[in-house]
Each structure stands twice: as structure tokens, then as C-alpha cells.
C-alpha positions as CSV (number, residue, x, y, z in Angstrom):
1,M,0.0,0.0,0.0
2,K,1.1,3.6,-0.7
3,Y,-0.1,6.6,1.4
4,G,-0.7,10.0,-0.1
5,V,-2.1,13.3,1.1
6,R,-4.1,16.1,-0.5
7,D,-2.3,19.5,-0.6
8,G,-5.3,21.1,1.2
9,V,-5.0,18.6,4.1
10,L,-1.6,20.0,4.9
11,R,-2.5,23.6,4.2
12,K,0.8,24.3,2.6
13,P,1.6,26.0,-0.7
14,W,3.0,23.9,-3.4
15,N,6.5,25.0,-2.8
16,E,6.3,23.5,0.7
17,V,3.8,20.7,0.4
18,F,6.2,18.0,-0.9
19,Y,8.8,18.6,1.8
20,E,6.1,18.6,4.5
21,A,4.6,15.4,3.2
22,A,8.0,13.7,3.2
23,R,8.8,14.9,6.7
24,I,5.5,13.3,8.0
25,G,6.1,10.0,6.1
26,F,3.8,10.1,3.0
27,D,4.7,8.4,-0.3
28,G,2.9,10.9,-2.5
29,V,1.0,14.2,-2.8
30,E,-2.2,14.9,-4.6
31,L,-2.5,18.5,-6.0
32,N,-5.8,20.1,-6.5
33,I,-6.1,21.9,-9.8
34,G,-8.8,24.5,-9.2
35,P,-10.6,27.2,-11.2
36,D,-7.4,29.1,-11.7
37,Y,-5.9,26.0,-13.4
38,D,-4.1,28.0,-16.2
39,R,-2.3,30.1,-13.6
40,T,-0.8,27.2,-11.6
41,M,2.6,25.7,-11.9
42,F,1.0,22.5,-13.3
43,W,-0.1,24.4,-16.4
44,S,3.3,25.7,-17.5
45,E,6.4,23.9,-18.7
46,E,8.6,25.8,-16.3
47,G,6.2,25.2,-13.4
48,R,6.1,21.4,-14.1
49,R,9.9,21.3,-14.1
50,E,9.8,22.9,-10.6
51,I,7.2,20.5,-9.4
52,R,9.3,17.6,-10.6
53,R,12.4,19.1,-9.0
54,M,10.7,19.5,-5.6
55,A,9.2,16.0,-5.7
56,E,12.6,14.5,-6.5
57,E,14.4,16.6,-3.9
58,A,11.8,15.7,-1.2
59,G,11.7,12.0,-2.2
60,V,7.9,12.1,-2.5
61,E,5.9,11.3,-5.7
62,L,3.3,13.4,-7.4
63,A,0.8,10.7,-6.9
64,S,-2.1,12.4,-8.7
65,V,-3.9,15.6,-9.5
66,C,-7.5,16.4,-8.7
67,L,-9.3,18.4,-11.4
68,G,-11.3,20.5,-9.0
69,V,-11.8,22.9,-11.8
70,L,-14.5,20.5,-13.1
71,W,-16.8,21.8,-10.3
72,R,-16.9,25.0,-12.4
73,L,-16.5,23.6,-15.9
74,S,-18.4,20.4,-15.9
75,L,-18.9,17.8,-18.7
76,S,-22.5,17.7,-17.5
77,S,-23.1,21.1,-19.2
78,E,-25.2,21.5,-22.2
79,R,-23.1,24.5,-23.2
80,E,-20.7,23.5,-25.9
81,E,-18.0,26.1,-24.9
82,V,-18.0,24.7,-21.3
83,R,-17.7,21.1,-22.5
84,R,-15.0,22.0,-25.0
85,E,-12.9,23.6,-22.3
86,A,-13.4,20.8,-19.9
87,V,-12.4,18.2,-22.4
88,E,-9.2,20.2,-23.3
89,I,-8.3,20.5,-19.5
90,I,-8.7,16.7,-19.1
91,K,-6.7,15.9,-22.2
92,R,-3.8,18.2,-21.4
93,S,-3.8,17.0,-17.8
94,T,-3.1,13.5,-19.0
95,A,0.0,14.7,-20.9
96,Y,1.2,16.8,-17.9
97,C,0.7,13.9,-15.5
98,A,2.7,11.6,-17.7
99,E,5.5,14.2,-17.8
100,L,5.5,14.3,-14.0
101,G,5.1,10.6,-13.4
102,A,1.7,10.7,-11.9
103,G,-0.3,7.6,-12.8
104,F,-3.9,8.8,-12.3
105,I,-6.1,11.8,-12.3
106,L,-9.1,12.3,-10.0
107,V,-12.1,13.2,-12.1
108,P,-15.0,14.4,-9.9
109,I,-18.3,13.6,-11.7
110,T,-19.8,17.1,-11.2
111,P,-23.2,18.6,-12.0
112,A,-23.5,21.6,-14.3
113,R,-24.1,24.6,-12.0
114,D,-27.3,26.5,-12.5
115,E,-28.3,24.6,-15.6
116,G,-31.0,22.4,-14.0
117,I,-30.0,19.3,-16.0
118,D,-31.6,16.0,-15.1
119,P,-29.0,13.7,-13.4
120,E,-29.4,11.0,-16.0
121,R,-28.9,13.5,-18.8
122,S,-25.8,14.8,-16.9
123,L,-24.4,11.2,-16.6
124,Q,-24.8,10.6,-20.3
125,N,-23.1,14.0,-21.0
126,W,-20.2,12.9,-18.9
127,I,-19.9,9.6,-20.7
128,R,-19.9,11.4,-24.1
129,G,-17.3,13.8,-22.9
130,L,-15.0,11.2,-21.3
131,E,-15.1,9.2,-24.6
132,L,-13.3,12.1,-26.2
133,C,-10.7,12.2,-23.4
134,V,-9.8,8.5,-23.0
135,P,-7.8,8.1,-26.2
136,E,-5.4,10.8,-24.9
137,A,-5.3,9.1,-21.5
138,E,-4.4,5.8,-23.2
139,R,-1.7,7.6,-25.3
140,N,-0.1,9.0,-22.2
141,G,-0.6,6.0,-20.0
142,V,-2.5,7.9,-17.3
143,V,-5.7,6.6,-15.7
144,L,-8.8,8.8,-15.5
145,A,-10.3,7.9,-12.2
146,V,-13.9,8.9,-11.8
147,E,-15.0,9.7,-8.2
148,N,-18.2,9.2,-6.3
149,V,-19.2,12.7,-5.2
150,G,-22.2,14.7,-4.1
151,G,-24.3,16.7,-6.6
152,G,-26.6,13.9,-7.9
153,V,-24.7,12.8,-11.0
154,C,-22.5,10.1,-9.6
155,P,-23.5,9.4,-6.0
156,S,-22.7,5.7,-5.8
157,A,-20.3,2.9,-7.0
158,R,-23.0,1.8,-9.4
159,H,-23.0,5.1,-11.2
160,Q,-19.2,4.9,-11.4
161,M,-19.5,1.5,-12.9
162,R,-22.0,2.7,-15.5
163,I,-19.4,5.2,-16.7
164,I,-16.6,2.6,-16.6
165,E,-18.6,0.0,-18.5
166,A,-19.9,2.4,-21.1
167,I,-16.4,3.5,-22.0
168,N,-14.6,0.1,-21.5
169,S,-11.0,1.2,-21.3
170,P,-8.3,0.2,-18.8
171,Y,-7.5,3.9,-18.6
172,L,-11.0,4.8,-17.2
173,R,-11.4,3.4,-13.7
174,A,-12.9,4.4,-10.3
175,Y,-11.5,6.7,-7.6
176,Y,-13.4,5.4,-4.6
177,D,-14.0,7.7,-1.6
178,F,-15.4,5.5,1.2
179,G,-16.3,8.6,3.3
180,N,-18.3,9.9,0.5
181,G,-19.9,6.5,0.0
182,L,-21.2,6.5,3.6
183,S,-22.2,10.2,3.5
184,L,-24.2,9.6,0.3
185,G,-26.2,6.8,1.9
186,N,-24.3,3.8,0.6
187,D,-22.5,0.8,2.2
188,P,-18.8,1.4,1.5
189,V,-18.0,-2.3,2.1
190,E,-20.5,-3.4,-0.5
191,E,-19.3,-0.7,-2.9
192,I,-15.7,-1.7,-2.6
193,R,-16.5,-5.3,-3.3
194,F,-18.7,-4.3,-6.2
195,L,-16.0,-2.1,-7.9
196,G,-13.2,-4.6,-7.2
197,D,-10.3,-4.3,-9.5
198,K,-11.9,-1.3,-11.2
199,I,-10.6,0.8,-8.3
200,A,-7.5,2.9,-9.3
201,A,-7.3,5.0,-6.1
202,I,-8.9,5.5,-2.8
203,H,-9.7,8.6,-0.7
204,A,-9.8,8.3,3.1
205,K,-11.8,10.6,5.3
206,A,-13.8,10.3,8.6
207,P,-17.5,11.1,8.1
208,G,-18.9,12.3,11.3
209,G,-15.5,12.6,13.0
210,T,-12.3,14.6,13.0
211,Y,-9.7,11.9,12.7
212,L,-9.7,8.5,11.0
213,G,-11.1,5.9,13.4
214,E,-13.7,8.4,14.6
215,G,-17.2,9.1,13.4
216,D,-19.7,6.8,11.7
217,L,-17.6,4.5,9.5
218,D,-16.6,1.0,10.4
219,F,-12.9,1.4,9.4
220,Q,-11.9,-2.1,10.1
221,A,-14.7,-3.5,7.8
222,V,-13.6,-1.1,5.1
223,A,-10.0,-2.1,5.5
224,D,-10.9,-5.8,5.3
225,A,-12.9,-5.1,2.1
226,I,-10.0,-3.2,0.5
227,R,-7.6,-6.1,1.3
228,G,-10.2,-8.6,0.2
229,I,-10.2,-7.2,-3.4
230,G,-6.4,-7.3,-3.5
231,Y,-6.0,-3.5,-3.7
232,D,-2.4,-2.3,-3.1
233,G,-2.4,1.2,-4.6
234,Y,-2.6,4.6,-3.1
235,I,-4.8,5.6,-0.2
236,I,-4.9,9.4,-0.1
237,L,-5.9,11.4,2.9
238,E,-8.7,13.9,2.4
239,T,-9.3,14.5,6.1
240,K,-9.9,17.7,8.0
241,P,-6.7,19.8,8.5
242,T,-7.8,21.0,11.9
243,D,-6.0,23.8,13.7
244,N,-2.8,21.8,13.5
245,P,-2.6,20.2,10.0
246,T,0.8,18.6,10.5
247,E,-0.3,16.8,13.7
248,A,-3.7,15.8,12.2
249,A,-2.1,14.4,9.0
250,S,0.6,12.5,11.1
251,R,-2.1,11.0,13.3
252,N,-4.2,10.0,10.4
253,L,-1.3,8.4,8.5
254,S,-0.4,6.4,11.6
255,Y,-3.9,5.1,11.8
256,L,-3.8,4.0,8.1
257,K,-0.5,2.2,8.7
258,K,-2.0,0.4,11.7
259,L,-4.9,-0.7,9.4
260,F,-2.9,-1.7,6.4
261,G,0.8,-1.9,7.4
262,E,3.8,0.1,6.3
263,S,4.1,1.2,2.7
């Protein structure tokens, strides 16, 4: 198992986050690419060289990027200009991740804001949009990992599987968030078993609690299910930073290692 952390969990700027993650003991970092995506280091050749330098110097991988910008520019949209920009962002991100050695991209299956589109129509729009992106993902050897998130379009593993089966590519898989699974009214153990080897990455959070091991989730049952499907990839913290992000991340990493063992 490998252990990663979202940049927002550590509340550090990108020029510090790799070093902080290494100091705590993580294997990788997940960077969020937000609405200002084209002004980030990730979007320029010089910036990517700097990301690569920092990761190598710290001894921590860029595990993945999260395309948070898709909460603003969603493939659910009926607006052609929005969909065109979203597709271009996803395609270019696969090339940039390949350049940086990141093996997968978190793709949140978001609704189109203020468009009032039926969730089923939104899901079909996502499938059509991702069909345009997958050839570039295959070319670059980077997995597009669709996440179960709120918003009504992809609230369960079964919705994730509908997308995966519709596109039918090894480069389109699931990013399973067991905290989201529970919060959205599903059984994370059942969903993990259902997705099985389609899971490319896992998010860890503590619904109803502050730290992993607290709250409403049966963490031991979830860990048993993850081991049961033979998963041995990244588990990435998306926990609350609290008033002391370093202490909280260290505590949560220790908990994961007790559940799954050292990386």
C-alpha cells in the first residue's frame, strides 16, 4: 500500500507541500487543480519542471492531481463552450501527469451549476465527454479515475461502474471515496467489493468525526474489504486539516498504517 495526502489537508503552498509530506512520512501528494488552473505551476512547462524538482528533492511522488476545476467547468453542461474547455483540460492534464510521473487523475463527476439538468442526462453527457478524453489518457498511460461525489450525478459505485462499463478502457477506472460512500447513503464495504479491480485509487476521510477511526464509519470492515479485493495502490488522505494540519495528518497516517501496514 502507498499513502498520499491532498495538498489542502496540509494547508501548505505547493513550494512547501512535498517537503512537509516527506517529513511526515507520506509516499505521495495529490495536488488540486482549481478554477485558476491555467495560472498554476502545473499548467506551464517551467512550473512542471519545478514540481518535478521539488518532488525528487523531497523524495515524494506526485501521486495524482484532482481536477477540482470541473466543479466550475463540468462535462454535465449543455453549453458547448464549457464542455470543449473541460475536455481540453482533461486531455492536457493526462499529458502533464505523464510528464510528471503521476499515474492517475481524480475526475469528480460534477453537475452543471445553475443549468438544472436531469442527473441521468448529466451522466450521459459525462460519458460522451470522457469518450473524447480516453484516447489521450491511453496515449499518455495515465488513468482517468472517476470519483463518487455529491451533486446527484455520480452518488454511488453503481454510477461509477456505469461510466466505466460504457467506455470500457483500462484507462478509465474508479476513484473510490469511502467517506463519500457512507455520507451519500451507501454501504462502503459493499461498494468496494462491487467495484473490485476497477478501483484505481482511494480517498480516506472520517465522516462524522475529525480523525480517521472516529465518526460513523466501520474502518476495520472497510480495510478488510480493501484487502479482500487485492487492492495495493494509493490511499490518499482527504481529512480535516484541523488547527494543526501537520499533527492531524501525522495522526491519520499512523492510523492508516495500523490498518494496512507500512508502505
